[in-house]
C-alpha positions as CSV (number, residue, x, y, z in Angstrom):
1,G,16.8,-31.0,7.0
2,S,13.5,-33.0,6.0
3,R,11.9,-32.3,3.1
4,R,8.4,-30.7,3.4
5,E,5.4,-31.7,1.3
6,P,3.8,-29.1,-0.8
7,V,0.6,-27.1,0.7
8,H,-2.1,-27.7,-1.6
9,A,-4.2,-24.9,-0.9
10,L,-7.2,-25.8,-3.4
11,R,-8.0,-28.7,-5.4
12,E,-9.9,-29.5,-8.3
13,A,-12.3,-26.2,-8.1
14,A,-14.7,-26.6,-10.8
15,F,-18.0,-24.7,-11.4
16,S,-20.0,-22.7,-14.1
17,L,-21.5,-19.1,-13.2
18,A,-25.1,-19.0,-14.8
19,E,-25.5,-15.3,-16.2
20,G,-27.2,-13.3,-13.9
21,G,-26.9,-15.5,-11.2
22,S,-25.8,-16.4,-7.7
23,L,-23.1,-18.9,-6.7
24,A,-21.6,-19.6,-3.3
25,V,-18.5,-21.2,-2.6
26,V,-18.8,-23.0,1.1
27,G,-16.0,-24.3,3.7
28,E,-14.7,-24.1,6.4
29,S,-11.8,-22.0,7.2
30,G,-8.6,-22.6,5.3
31,S,-10.7,-25.2,2.8
32,G,-8.9,-22.5,-0.1
33,K,-11.8,-19.8,-0.7
34,T,-9.7,-16.7,-0.6
35,T,-7.2,-18.5,-2.9
36,L,-10.1,-19.4,-5.7
37,A,-11.6,-15.5,-5.2
38,R,-8.0,-14.4,-5.7
39,I,-7.1,-16.6,-8.5
40,L,-10.4,-16.0,-10.1
41,L,-9.6,-11.9,-10.0
42,G,-5.8,-12.9,-11.6
43,L,-4.1,-11.7,-8.1
44,E,-3.0,-15.0,-7.8
45,R,-1.8,-17.6,-10.3
46,A,-3.0,-21.1,-10.3
47,D,-0.2,-24.2,-10.6
48,A,-3.0,-25.7,-13.1
49,G,-6.4,-25.5,-14.1
50,R,-8.0,-22.8,-16.6
51,I,-10.6,-20.3,-16.3
52,T,-12.8,-19.7,-19.1
53,L,-15.5,-17.0,-19.9
54,R,-17.8,-18.0,-23.1
55,G,-16.2,-20.9,-23.7
56,A,-12.5,-18.6,-24.4
57,E,-9.6,-18.8,-22.0
58,V,-8.6,-16.6,-19.7
59,T,-5.2,-15.3,-18.9
60,R,-3.9,-13.3,-15.6
61,R,-3.1,-10.3,-17.7
62,D,-6.1,-10.1,-19.9
63,R,-7.3,-6.8,-19.2
64,S,-11.0,-7.0,-20.5
65,F,-11.7,-9.8,-18.4
66,R,-9.9,-7.7,-15.3
67,R,-12.9,-5.2,-16.5
68,T,-15.5,-7.7,-16.8
69,V,-14.9,-9.7,-13.0
70,Q,-14.3,-7.1,-10.0
71,P,-14.0,-7.6,-6.0
72,V,-15.5,-7.1,-3.3
73,F,-13.6,-7.8,-0.4
74,Q,-14.3,-9.1,3.3
75,N,-12.9,-5.8,5.2
76,P,-14.5,-2.5,3.9
77,Y,-11.7,-0.8,6.2
78,G,-9.1,-2.5,4.5
79,S,-9.9,-2.4,0.9
80,L,-10.2,1.5,0.9
81,D,-6.8,3.5,0.5
82,P,-7.4,6.1,3.4
83,M,-5.4,8.9,1.5
84,Y,-8.1,8.4,-1.3
85,S,-11.6,10.7,-1.1
86,I,-14.7,8.5,-2.0
87,H,-14.8,10.3,-5.3
88,N,-11.1,9.4,-6.4
89,T,-11.9,5.7,-4.7
90,S,-14.7,5.3,-7.0
91,A,-13.2,7.0,-10.0
92,E,-9.4,4.8,-9.8
93,P,-10.2,2.0,-11.9
94,M,-11.9,4.0,-14.8
95,R,-8.9,6.0,-14.5
96,I,-6.7,3.4,-14.7
97,H,-8.7,1.9,-17.7
98,G,-8.6,5.0,-19.7
99,V,-12.5,5.1,-19.7
100,G,-13.9,8.2,-20.6
101,T,-13.3,12.4,-19.8
102,K,-12.9,13.8,-16.1
103,S,-16.6,15.1,-16.4
104,E,-17.8,11.9,-18.2
105,R,-16.0,9.9,-14.9
106,D,-17.5,12.6,-12.6
107,A,-20.9,11.9,-13.5
108,K,-20.5,8.1,-13.3
109,V,-19.0,8.5,-9.7
110,R,-22.1,10.8,-9.0
111,D,-24.3,7.6,-10.4
112,L,-22.7,5.3,-8.4
113,L,-22.9,6.5,-5.4
114,E,-26.9,6.9,-5.7
115,K,-26.7,3.3,-7.2
116,V,-25.6,2.4,-3.7
117,A,-27.9,4.8,-1.8
118,L,-25.0,7.4,-0.8
119,P,-25.6,11.1,-0.7
120,P,-23.3,13.0,-3.4
121,E,-22.0,14.7,-1.1
122,M,-20.0,12.0,0.1
123,A,-17.7,11.7,-2.4
124,R,-15.6,14.6,-0.8
125,R,-15.2,12.1,2.0
126,F,-12.2,10.0,3.1
127,P,-12.8,6.6,4.4
128,G,-11.9,7.5,7.8
129,E,-15.2,9.5,8.4
130,L,-17.5,6.7,7.1
131,S,-19.0,3.6,9.2
132,G,-18.3,0.2,7.9
133,G,-21.4,-0.1,5.9
134,Q,-21.0,2.9,3.9
135,R,-17.3,1.7,3.5
136,Q,-18.6,-1.1,2.0
137,R,-21.1,0.5,0.1
138,V,-18.1,2.7,-1.6
139,A,-16.4,-0.4,-2.3
140,I,-19.4,-2.2,-4.1
141,A,-19.6,1.1,-6.3
142,R,-15.9,1.0,-7.0
143,A,-16.5,-2.7,-7.9
144,L,-19.2,-1.0,-10.7
145,A,-16.9,1.6,-11.8
146,L,-16.4,-0.4,-14.9
147,D,-19.8,-1.9,-15.3
148,P,-18.7,-5.6,-14.7
149,E,-20.9,-8.4,-15.7
150,V,-19.4,-10.5,-12.6
151,I,-18.5,-9.4,-8.7
152,V,-16.6,-11.7,-6.5
153,L,-17.5,-11.1,-3.2
154,D,-14.9,-12.4,-0.6
155,E,-17.0,-12.8,2.6
156,A,-18.1,-9.1,1.6
157,V,-20.6,-8.7,4.5
158,S,-18.7,-10.9,7.4
159,A,-16.8,-7.8,9.1
160,L,-20.0,-5.8,9.4
161,D,-22.8,-6.4,12.3
162,V,-26.0,-8.1,11.4
163,L,-28.1,-5.1,10.4
164,V,-25.9,-3.8,8.3
165,Q,-25.5,-7.4,6.3
166,S,-28.9,-7.4,5.9
167,Q,-28.7,-4.0,4.4
168,I,-25.6,-4.9,2.0
169,L,-27.6,-8.0,0.5
170,D,-30.6,-6.1,0.3
171,L,-28.4,-3.7,-2.3
172,L,-26.5,-6.6,-3.4
173,A,-29.8,-8.1,-4.6
174,E,-31.3,-4.9,-5.9
175,L,-28.3,-4.3,-7.9
176,Q,-28.5,-7.6,-9.6
177,S,-32.1,-7.3,-10.5
178,E,-31.2,-3.7,-11.9
179,L,-27.6,-4.3,-13.6
180,G,-28.2,-8.4,-14.3
181,L,-25.0,-8.7,-12.6
182,T,-23.7,-12.3,-11.9
183,Y,-22.5,-12.8,-8.2
184,L,-19.5,-15.6,-6.8
185,F,-19.8,-15.4,-3.3
């Protein structure tokens, strides 16, 4: 057989994120945008290069970095476990990272749902009972659970209809202003 050339999903991506700002990575389909997001989130390993936060290099297994940078993925249908209630979905990152007591996590979930404009009774529901926009609001609440500084949004509104896209983008702008978040779109 013939030797195949290696596939390069992404080459020479270099950028800085301004604290409290937004940066959009734009490129055609297959250009490596999702690969870049997955590398930043520690879900994939880069063959070369490095990620730094405030001048310090970040390793893939750095738990504090994983709390600092949180994802919101493109598909709100695929990113939420259908077997987890909205409450459990939102509380899971805190439980995994050992944040707070159960009652503190419960209170935080109520606060998170309020922040993303979902009524508190939504906590008892499951993803299959929600619209796409409501599911994406839950995904945003879950991303906020660990009080991150950076949110990586991998085409976070592209699976939603235009009106809902606008509502989610407005919500993201409000949250950025209120919480001082940094966004990488």
